[in-house]
C-alpha positions in Angstrom: 133.0 -92.7 -156.9 129.8 -93.4 -155.0 128.7 -92.9 -152.4 129.6 -89.2 -151.8 129.4 -87.9 -148.3 126.2 -85.9 -147.7 128.2 -83.5 -145.6 129.9 -82.2 -148.7 126.7 -81.4 -150.6 124.9 -78.1 -150.6 121.5 -78.2 -148.8 119.4 -78.3 -152.1 121.4 -81.1 -153.4 120.9 -83.0 -150.1 117.2 -82.6 -150.4 117.2 -83.7 -154.0 119.2 -86.8 -153.2 117.0 -87.7 -150.2 114.0 -87.4 -152.5 115.5 -89.8 -155.0 116.5 -92.4 -152.4 113.5 -92.3 -150.1 111.6 -95.6 -150.0 108.0 -96.3 -149.4 108.3 -95.5 -145.7 108.3 -91.7 -146.2 111.6 -89.9 -145.4 113.5 -92.9 -144.3 116.4 -93.7 -146.7 116.2 -97.4 -147.6 119.3 -97.6 -149.8 122.4 -96.0 -151.1 124.0 -95.8 -154.5 125.9 -98.8 -155.7 129.6 -98.2 -156.6 130.4 -97.4 -160.2 133.3 -99.9 -160.4 134.7 -102.9 -158.5 138.1 -101.3 -158.2 139.9 -103.9 -160.3 143.6 -103.2 -160.1 143.8 -102.7 -163.9 140.2 -101.7 -164.8 138.9 -99.9 -161.7 135.7 -98.7 -163.4 134.8 -102.1 -164.8 131.9 -103.8 -163.1 129.7 -102.2 -160.5 129.0 -102.6 -156.9 125.8 -103.3 -154.9 124.4 -106.2 -156.9 125.2 -109.5 -158.7 123.6 -110.5 -162.0 121.9 -113.9 -162.2 120.7 -113.8 -165.8 121.0 -111.7 -169.0 118.2 -111.9 -171.6 119.5 -110.1 -174.6 117.4 -109.4 -177.8 119.1 -107.8 -180.8 117.7 -106.8 -184.2 120.7 -106.2 -186.3 121.0 -105.0 -189.9 124.5 -105.7 -191.4 123.8 -103.3 -194.3 123.6 -100.2 -192.0 125.3 -101.6 -188.9 122.4 -100.5 -186.8 121.2 -102.4 -183.7 117.9 -102.2 -181.9 118.1 -104.1 -178.7 116.5 -104.9 -175.4 118.5 -106.1 -172.4 116.6 -107.7 -169.5 118.9 -108.2 -166.5 117.9 -110.2 -163.5 120.0 -109.4 -160.5 120.2 -109.6 -156.7 120.8 -106.6 -154.5 123.7 -107.1 -152.2 122.8 -103.9 -150.3 119.9 -101.5 -150.2 120.1 -99.6 -153.5 118.8 -96.1 -154.3 120.7 -96.3 -157.6 123.0 -98.6 -159.4 125.3 -98.5 -162.5 125.6 -100.6 -165.6 128.6 -100.5 -168.0 127.6 -99.3 -171.5 129.7 -97.6 -174.1 128.0 -95.6 -176.8 124.5 -96.5 -178.1 121.4 -94.5 -177.2 119.3 -95.6 -174.2 115.7 -95.1 -174.9 113.9 -96.4 -171.8 114.7 -98.1 -168.5 112.3 -99.9 -166.2 113.1 -101.6 -162.8 110.6 -104.1 -161.5 108.2 -103.0 -164.2 108.2 -99.3 -163.2 109.8 -96.5 -165.2 113.3 -95.6 -163.8 115.3 -92.4 -164.1 118.7 -92.8 -165.7 121.7 -90.7 -166.9 124.9 -91.3 -168.8 128.4 -90.3 -167.8 131.1 -91.7 -170.0 130.7 -95.5 -170.0 128.4 -95.6 -167.0 124.6 -95.8 -167.1 123.2 -94.8 -163.7 119.8 -96.1 -163.0 117.5 -94.8 -160.2 114.5 -97.1 -159.5 111.2 -95.6 -158.6 111.5 -97.3 -155.3 114.7 -98.3 -153.4 115.7 -101.9 -153.7 116.1 -103.9 -150.5 119.1 -105.9 -149.7 118.6 -109.5 -151.0 115.8 -108.4 -153.4 115.9 -110.0 -156.8 115.1 -107.3 -159.3 114.5 -107.1 -163.0 115.9 -104.2 -165.1 114.9 -103.7 -168.7 116.9 -101.4 -171.0 115.8 -100.5 -174.5 118.6 -99.1 -176.6 119.7 -98.6 -180.2 122.4 -97.3 -182.4 125.5 -98.3 -184.4 127.8 -100.0 -181.9 131.5 -99.0 -182.1 134.7 -100.9 -181.3 136.7 -100.0 -178.3 140.5 -99.9 -178.2 142.3 -101.9 -175.5 145.3 -100.5 -173.5 147.5 -102.7 -175.7 146.1 -101.1 -178.9 143.9 -104.0 -180.0 140.2 -103.6 -180.8 137.3 -105.3 -179.2 133.6 -104.7 -178.8 131.3 -104.8 -181.8 133.5 -105.2 -184.9 132.4 -105.4 -188.6 133.8 -108.5 -190.3 136.6 -108.0 -192.9 134.4 -109.0 -195.8 132.0 -106.1 -195.0 129.1 -108.4 -194.7 128.7 -109.2 -191.0 129.9 -108.4 -187.5 131.2 -110.0 -184.3 130.8 -109.0 -180.7 133.9 -109.8 -178.5 134.7 -108.6 -175.1 138.1 -109.3 -173.5 138.7 -107.5 -171.3 135.8 -104.9 -171.3 134.5 -104.7 -174.8 131.1 -106.3 -174.1 129.9 -103.0 -172.9 130.0 -101.8 -176.5 127.0 -104.0 -177.4 125.1 -104.7 -174.2 124.7 -103.0 -170.8 125.8 -105.1 -167.8 128.1 -105.7 -164.9 131.2 -106.1 -167.0 133.8 -107.7 -164.7 134.7 -111.4 -164.7 133.9 -111.6 -161.0 130.1 -111.4 -161.8 129.1 -114.5 -163.8 125.6 -115.2 -165.0 123.5 -117.4 -167.3 122.5 -116.0 -170.7 119.7 -116.1 -173.3 120.7 -114.3 -176.5 118.2 -113.8 -179.4 119.4 -112.2 -182.6 117.2 -111.3 -185.6 118.9 -110.7 -189.0 118.0 -110.6 -192.7 117.3 -113.9 -194.4 120.5 -115.5 -195.7 122.5 -114.7 -192.6 123.6 -117.0 -189.8 124.1 -116.1 -186.2 126.5 -118.0 -183.9 126.7 -117.4 -180.2 127.4 -119.1 -176.9 125.7 -122.3 -175.7 122.9 -124.2 -177.3 120.9 -123.1 -180.4 117.5 -123.4 -178.9 115.5 -122.2 -181.9 115.8 -120.8 -185.4 112.6 -119.1 -186.6 111.7 -117.6 -190.0 109.8 -114.4 -189.3 106.8 -113.1 -191.2 108.9 -110.2 -192.6 111.4 -112.5 -194.1 114.0 -112.1 -191.4 115.5 -115.0 -189.3 115.6 -115.1 -185.5 118.2 -117.2 -183.7 117.9 -118.0 -180.0 120.9 -119.2 -178.1 120.8 -120.4 -174.5 123.8 -120.6 -172.1 122.8 -122.6 -169.0 126.2 -122.5 -167.3 127.5 -119.2 -165.7 129.5 -117.0 -168.0 131.7 -113.9 -167.5 130.4 -111.2 -169.8 133.8 -110.9 -171.6 133.2 -114.4 -172.8 129.9 -113.6 -174.5 129.8 -113.4 -178.3 127.5 -112.9 -181.2 128.8 -113.5 -184.8 126.7 -112.5 -187.8 127.6 -113.6 -191.3 126.9 -115.9 -194.2 128.6 -118.8 -192.4 128.9 -122.4 -193.5 127.5 -124.3 -190.5 128.4 -127.8 -189.5 127.2 -129.8 -186.5 128.2 -133.1 -184.9 129.1 -134.7 -181.6 132.2 -135.7 -179.7 132.8 -139.3 -178.8 131.1 -138.7 -175.4 128.1 -137.1 -177.0 128.8 -133.3 -176.6 127.1 -131.4 -179.4 129.5 -129.5 -181.7 128.4 -126.4 -183.7 130.9 -124.7 -186.0 130.2 -121.6 -188.0 132.9 -120.8 -190.6 133.3 -117.9 -193.1 132.9 -119.6 -196.5 136.3 -118.5 -197.8 138.0 -120.0 -194.7 136.0 -123.3 -194.7 138.1 -125.5 -196.9 141.4 -124.5 -195.4 140.0 -124.9 -191.8 138.4 -128.3 -192.4 141.3 -130.5 -191.3 142.0 -128.7 -188.1 138.3 -128.3 -187.1 137.9 -132.1 -187.7 140.2 -132.5 -184.7 138.0 -130.4 -182.4 136.0 -133.3 -181.0 139.2 -135.2 -180.3 140.7 -132.2 -178.5 137.6 -131.9 -176.3 137.8 -135.5 -175.3 141.6 -135.2 -174.7 141.0 -132.2 -172.5 138.3 -134.1 -170.5 140.8 -136.9 -169.9 143.5 -134.6 -168.7 141.6 -131.8 -166.9 138.3 -133.5 -165.9 134.9 -133.5 -167.5 134.2 -130.8 -170.1 132.5 -128.1 -168.2 129.8 -127.0 -170.7 126.9 -128.6 -172.6 128.1 -127.7 -176.1 131.3 -126.9 -178.0 132.4 -125.6 -181.3 134.2 -122.8 -183.1 133.5 -119.6 -185.0 135.9 -118.8 -187.9 135.7 -115.2 -189.2 137.0 -113.8 -192.4 140.7 -113.2 -192.4 141.7 -109.8 -191.0 138.6 -109.2 -188.9 140.5 -109.5 -185.6 144.1 -109.5 -184.7 143.7 -112.4 -182.2 141.7 -115.5 -181.3 139.4 -115.5 -178.2 138.2 -118.2 -175.9 134.5 -117.1 -176.0 132.6 -119.6 -173.9 131.7 -122.9 -175.7 132.5 -121.4 -179.1 136.0 -119.8 -179.5 136.4 -117.1 -182.1 139.2 -117.2 -184.7 140.1 -114.6 -187.4 141.1 -116.4 -190.6 141.5 -120.0 -191.5 142.9 -122.6 -189.0 145.6 -124.3 -190.9 148.5 -126.6 -190.2 150.3 -127.0 -186.9 149.8 -123.4 -186.0 146.1 -123.7 -186.5 146.0 -126.9 -184.5 147.9 -125.3 -181.6 145.6 -122.2 -181.7 142.5 -124.3 -181.5 143.8 -126.4 -178.7 144.8 -123.3 -176.7 141.3 -121.8 -177.0 139.6 -125.0 -176.1 141.8 -125.5 -173.1 140.5 -122.1 -171.9 137.0 -123.7 -171.6 138.4 -125.2 -168.4 140.9 -122.5 -167.4 139.5 -119.1 -167.8 135.9 -119.8 -168.8 134.8 -122.3 -166.2 137.4 -121.3 -163.6 137.4 -117.5 -164.2 139.8 -114.9 -162.7 138.7 -112.9 -159.8 140.5 -109.9 -161.2 142.4 -109.0 -164.4 145.6 -109.3 -162.5 145.1 -113.0 -162.3 145.3 -113.5 -166.1 148.2 -116.0 -165.9 145.7 -118.5 -164.4 144.0 -118.3 -167.8 146.9 -118.0 -170.2 149.5 -120.0 -168.3 147.2 -123.0 -168.1 146.2 -122.8 -171.7 149.8 -122.5 -172.9 150.7 -125.5 -170.7 147.9 -127.4 -172.4 149.6 -126.7 -175.7 152.8 -128.2 -174.2 151.0 -131.3 -173.0 149.2 -131.8 -176.3 152.6 -131.6 -178.1 154.2 -133.9 -175.6 151.5 -136.6 -176.3 151.4 -136.1 -180.1 154.9 -136.4 -181.3 156.2 -133.0 -180.4 158.7 -131.8 -177.7 157.9 -132.6 -174.1 156.8 -130.0 -171.6 160.2 -130.2 -170.0 161.9 -129.7 -173.4 159.7 -126.6 -174.0 160.6 -125.3 -170.5 164.3 -125.7 -171.2 163.9 -124.1 -174.6 162.6 -120.9 -173.0 165.5 -120.9 -170.5 168.0 -121.3 -173.4 166.2 -119.1 -176.0 166.0 -122.1 -178.3 163.6 -121.1 -181.1 164.1 -124.5 -182.9 162.0 -126.0 -180.1 159.5 -123.1 -179.6 159.5 -120.0 -181.8 158.4 -117.9 -178.8 161.4 -119.0 -176.7 163.3 -115.8 -177.6 160.5 -113.6 -176.4 160.9 -111.4 -173.3 159.2 -114.0 -171.2 161.0 -112.9 -168.0 160.2 -109.2 -168.3 158.0 -109.3 -165.3 156.5 -112.0 -162.9 153.3 -113.5 -164.3 151.3 -112.8 -161.1 152.3 -109.1 -161.2 151.9 -107.6 -164.6 152.9 -103.9 -164.5 149.6 -102.7 -165.9 146.6 -103.4 -168.1 148.4 -103.4 -171.4 150.8 -106.2 -170.2 148.1 -108.8 -169.4 148.5 -110.4 -172.8 152.3 -110.3 -172.9 154.7 -113.3 -173.0 155.4 -113.6 -169.2 151.7 -114.2 -168.6 151.6 -117.0 -171.2 155.1 -118.6 -171.3 156.3 -117.9 -167.8 152.9 -118.8 -166.5 153.3 -122.2 -168.2 156.8 -122.5 -166.7 155.4 -122.0 -163.2 153.2 -125.1 -163.8 156.2 -127.1 -165.1 158.1 -126.2 -162.0 155.3 -127.5 -159.9 155.3 -130.7 -161.9 159.1 -131.0 -161.4 158.7 -130.5 -157.6 155.7 -132.8 -156.9 155.9 -135.5 -159.7 153.3 -136.4 -162.4 150.8 -138.1 -160.2 150.3 -135.2 -157.8 150.6 -132.6 -160.5 147.8 -134.0 -162.7 145.7 -134.6 -159.6 146.2 -130.9 -158.8 145.2 -129.8 -162.3 142.0 -131.9 -162.3 141.2 -130.9 -158.8 141.6 -127.2 -159.5 139.2 -127.4 -162.5 136.7 -129.5 -160.5 136.7 -127.6 -157.2 136.4 -124.2 -158.9 134.1 -125.2 -161.6 131.9 -122.3 -162.8 133.4 -120.0 -160.2 136.2 -117.4 -159.8 139.6 -117.8 -158.3 142.7 -115.7 -157.6 146.4 -116.3 -157.7 146.3 -116.6 -153.9 143.6 -119.2 -154.1 145.7 -121.2 -156.5 148.9 -121.1 -154.5 147.1 -122.1 -151.3 145.2 -124.9 -153.1 148.4 -126.2 -154.8 150.2 -126.5 -151.5 147.3 -128.2 -149.8 146.5 -130.6 -152.7 150.1 -131.7 -153.3 151.3 -131.6 -149.6 154.5 -129.8 -150.8 156.0 -126.5 -149.7 156.1 -124.6 -153.0 157.2 -121.3 -151.6 160.4 -121.2 -153.6 158.4 -121.8 -156.8 156.2 -118.9 -156.0 159.0 -116.6 -154.9 161.2 -117.2 -157.9 158.9 -118.1 -160.8 155.5 -116.6 -159.9 156.5 -113.4 -158.1 160.2 -113.0 -158.6 161.4 -109.9 -160.5 164.8 -111.5 -161.5 165.1 -113.8 -164.5 164.7 -117.3 -163.2 167.5 -119.8 -163.7 167.3 -123.6 -164.2 166.4 -125.3 -161.0 
């Protein structure tokens, strides 16, 4: 962990370090190394200290036939301290060259850390531009819960997708890969003719290159956590449209999944409008979905503006899945967690959105769902018999538990308990206010509990003690 104490280094090492960190004023040390992690409680090496990223400009040349990627990442960031060196998270791939502020920079690799040493120390507050040229065949990473993320070939063998929750984005681009550092993005991908590329935000251009390849440029003007970035390459069927309020819709669907998904995807504009009415204005400039070939992933993901699904969206289950990932656009994507321990603020809200949608569309009410979990009644909800009370949602035991039932179902039950305590008017004002006041920002569980009490004017300590933090199985209030 940086920085190391100089008193513990041998004299030659001290001299070498001083030489590296000396600024333009001779022997005076202008900066110190940035930390190689933000000490997240579950992913302590994720992210990096000493700077915050403002913008990523990513340029990929990808060949689906070989799986090889040639890429350049240009990262614009602001130094939060004087920096003699800083780290970027990057797994695999070969780094060919690094420049900082246009000058060649020294770099080295240790595990999933790329350490960069600028030619001159960076001053606190300085906005600096780092360019990394890199290449190789990106490999998936395995999460603590055993699922795969990163850069994953599609199941039909004719494409790939980049997904990142929680730390898989480091498998395809270098960055500050922790949700607490959000940035805007421009992503350009060049692929052989006949392929489509779907990514986050707005498709700003599609260019036929002289060599017969096609370049797609995507622009994300709103801040995004890196785990929500995506690139999907395939021979997709693309459809476009608009919601009733004029938000552009861009869907990219694997051809074999298109017919079966059509009915559910047709409801996407309605769902976005419904969410805007319940949670406040939709927080992004575009919306849509990416549907991959069946078997590509073992999960769906709320990638910003364009959630990713593996296999056709069909029937009631497909509708619920789409609604869940769209709800994340407010809760998780716009309002992002400060740490991975705060995941219930993502999943509890998105699960509760499922309950609200059902309540208003002929299904069980949120209260009936709440009671079904207390009773283990799978006739009302097929997840009701899960071990939803295994641990409190605000305190998962470790990284592999952040996608377990207590984070989802018991997180939703916390929200229903608030609704029971304060009534519908104050509850829905709280939900809209939370999304509005933390729009495009980060928030923690402590931020939410303080906000809920202030916004509603109710003492909710018993709700927090029993439902949010309590280790015993809660009983009906």
